[in-house]
N, C-alpha and C positions, 0 to 999 in steps of 0.2 A: 689200780691199787688207792683205798683214801690213804694218805698218807699222815693227815689228823685224828685218826680214830685208833683206840686203841682196844687190843686182846684182852679178857680179862683173863687169865688162864693161872693155874695150879691148885692147889689146895679142893677139892671137894668134900670131902668130908668135916662133920664138925660143923661147929656156926664157922659162918661165910662170911668172909674178912670181906666182901665186896659192902654188906649193909656199911660198916663203917668207910668203906674204901669211896664208893661213889660220889657220897656227897662234897669230897672232897676235889672230884676232877672237874675242868674247868674245859673238857674238849669232848668230842664224841667218844662213846665206847661200842663195846660190844661185849652180852654178858652169857656166856652161854649156859649157868644155871638156868633149865629148866624142870617144871614139876612130875610133868612125864617124858621119859627120853623114850624115843624111838628112830627113826631110820629118817624120818626126816626134820630133826632136833641134831642129829649126825652130819647130814648134810649141808643143814645152816652153819652149827660151827665150823668145819672145813671149808666151806666159800667164807666165811670171818675170818678165817687164819691168814686164807691169801690175802682179804681185800683190804685188812687192819694194816696198817704201815706202822705201829707200834706195837709191841708185845708184853705184857709184865705177867708175872708170874710170883705168885706170893706162894708160902711153903709154913704152913704151920705146923703142931706137933701134933693134930689128927690127920696129916696126913697117912691115908693105907697103900696107894702105890707109890711106884720110882717113875710111871710114864713121863709125869711133868717135868721129871729131872732132865729124861733124855730129852722131850720137848723142848727146856732149855738152853742145853748144851747145839742143838740141830740152829734154835734161832741164834745164838748169840753167835755163833759159829760162820753160821751159813746165810739163812735167808735175812736175817736181820742184825746184822753187825752196828753196833752202836747206835740201834735202837730197841735193843731190849731191856728192859727194866727188872731187875730180881729183890725179893723179900726175903728176907728168910726171919719169921717168928720165930726164935728158940723156946718164946715161954707165952702163950696165948689163950689167953679164958682158964688161967689157973692148970692150963697144963704145960709140961717143958717136954723138950726131947734129952733121950737118952744121952749119957756121957760121948756111951761109943757114936749115934748118931752124929751130934753134936760135933765133932771131932770131921765126920765126913762132912757135915756140913762145911763147916772150913775150910777142909780139903776143895768140896765145889766153891765155893767163894774166891780160892787163893786162881784156880784153877781159871774162872770166866774172868778177874782182872788182866791175864795176859792176853784177854780178847777183847777188853776195855770194855767189858761190859758189869756196871755198876751193880753196886747188891748191897741194900740199907737194910735194915734190921727194924724199921719202925713207918708205919702206913704213912704217916705227913709228909716225911724226907722224900720218902716212895712217891706220894703222889704229886709233890712239888716236879720231881725229876720226869716224870711220865708228862704231865702239864706243860713243862717248858720243850723236849721234845718233838711233842703233837704240833708247834709253833713251827721248827726247823725244816725247810724244806731240804733234801736230802737225797744224795743216786743212791739204791737200792745197793748196797753190800750184798754180792752171791757166797763170797770168802773171803777171808783175811786172818793176814798171820803177819811176821813185823818184817818178812821181806816182799812180799807180796798181796793185792787182792783181784778183784776183781767184782766191777762193779755193771748195775744194770740202771740204765737213763731211760726214762718212761717219759717220750715229749709227745707232739702233734704227729710225727712219724711212726709212732710207734716202740717198742723197746729196741736199745743200742747196748750190747755186752761191749766194755773193755775192761783192760790193766791198767793198774797204778803202781809203780814201784815204790813200795812204801818207805824200805831200805834207805833211801836217798831223795825222798820227798817228790818222786819225781822228775829229777833233774840229776842228768849225767855230760861229765863233759869227755871231749873225746879231742884228740891234739896230731897233731902233725908235725912233725919234729923233720927238717929239711934241712940241706945243706945245700946253698947254690954253686954253679960251674964256673967258674971264671970266663970259659971261652963259649958261655950261651949253650951248653949243650944239654941233654936230658940232666936235669934234676935229680940229686939224690935225695929219697924220705927215709923215712923208719920206721918201720911196722912192726909185728909180733907174726910168730906163728906160734899159734895155741891150739887146743885140742877144742874142739867144739863140739859136742856132741850131736845137737839137733840137725849140725851140718853132714855127720856122717863119722868115719876110723879117721886118724890123720891128724896131721897139725894145718890150720886155714892161715892162712894170712888175714891180719884182722887188723884192729883200730888200738892205739890206745886211749882205752877209757876206763870211768871209773867214776864212783859214786859223790857226789854233790856233798859234804857232809854241812849239820846244820850250822856252821859258826860259818861256812863259805857259800850259801844260798844265796848271800846279794851280790857278792862277788865271786860268781863260777870260775872266774881267773885266776884265783889263790887255789881253787882244787886243780888247775889243768898245770899248774907249775907243779903242784903237789904231785899229786901223778905220775908229771914227767921224772921227778926225783926217784918216785918207789919203783917203776917199771925199768927206768934206763941209767939210775944213777947220778944224773947231768942234771946241775946245778943254773937256771936259765933264770934272769932275772923278771920280773911283772911284766915290766915297762917294754920288753924283745916280745911279748905276746903279741900275733894279731887275730880280732875275733875273724871268723870266717860266719859270723852271724850266728841262726838255730835253725835246727831242723824238729822234726818227730818220724820219730822210728817207723812204727808201720800206722796205719785208720785203727788198730785195732788196741791201743795204748795211747796214755795222754804224756806220755813219758817227752822229758823236751831235750834234745839234745846239744849243749852250746861247744861250739867247734872253732878250734883255736891252730895256727902253724904259725911256730917262731925257726929260725933263723938258729942251729945248735953248734956251727961252726965255731966256737969259742969254748963250748963245752967237751969237746968229742973228747978229750984226754979222760974224762971221768967215765965214758959210755960202756954197759957194758951189757951182755951179748944174754944173761939172765938176769931175771929178778932176784936171784939169792935163794936160801934156805926156808924160807918166810913163807907161809901161806900153804892152800891146799896141794895135793899131787897133780890136779890140773895147772895150776900155778906152776910149779917147779919142773912141767916138762917143756913148757914155754922157751920162748927165746925170743929175742931180738934179731933186728936183719934189717940190712939196705938195700934196696930197689931202686929201678928209674922211675920215677914216675909214671912220664909217657908210655913204658911198654909194659907197665902193672896193671892194666885195666883185664886183660883177658885170665890173667889170676884172682882178679879181684872178685869174692864172693860176699862180702861184710858192706852189705849197701851203706855204713857211715865211713868205711877207708874210701868208698867211690866218691861218698859226696865229698868229701874232705879231699881230696886230689882233684874233683871236679873243678870246685871253689877256689881252691888255691890257684888251678891254671886261670883261672879269669880272675884274681885276683888284682894287677895292675895297679899295684904301690897303696893298696885300699889301707887305711888309716888304721891307729891302735884303736880297740874300740872305746867308745867317747866316758869319758870320765875316768878309766881302768890310768890313764897315764899321769892322773894328778895323786894317786895313792901313793903314800908314803911307804911302797912297801917295795922297792925299786930291786932292793938286794933284800931278800928271806932270810931269816934265821932260822935253818930247816930242823934246826935243833928242838927248836918248841913244836915239830907237827908231830903229834901222836897217831902213829904209824898203825 
């Protein structure tokens, strides 16, 4: 794929916007308009759509069909997320869209905005955006929404597809609450029994996890404390959390899991087996449980919980994660959390 090349799509009927637009470009481009349209021209256009790293669509009142709109939606949501630019000229060369069509264009603009597709109303600003994007390296998005995206990285070894957690910027915390045994017997840990559809029916043993909010990205230990409170009702000072470092869930995602363990002996009085009435139906079915760390391995399907227990068993008095012990957040005001 030629990442810096732009495909000049959109309106074909009437005065061609491309005559004004091309002089404004500072990047390579493909112009599909030819005098004689035949199968070879169609093949060239199809190959160029696959090769170009930027898609441009300009809609003018001279448009006679709606296929360009379908192309816009496909590119903006699947093939070239964040690499599709749209310009809607409601008036061009003395012709205007009707009021009904203008309303439809406004609706199209609103829909595209939800998928981070920028829409302009003039050729100058549109060209500036195309020129900017053409210089940016990028992973090609195969699909995108506010929860999850699929990216395709093209490199020397070929294409590699992986997922990204958009909802939490690719960062998740996992917490292992534990209760040390005075007799040095099997340590008790707190986990969850949750309905996990990909693993089958019923409730499955899993870790206490949650996405990192924007204001917690620099200090994921704050997210760990918040998630523990949300899931179990236990309030534990941030300074009591111990970092078990980070892991990647699988090779097919760039999601980073920040692992923590914490002694919850002093907070057991606030322990809740359920998370309350809030949340979806799956959350309402889930409940917390206490299990023996050493004897739990045979029942674990959750790789994150397995990693937590494995690292915890080899802790050997590991110190609190560097830097967190200096935060002035030893005792959090949980009323400030926005759940």
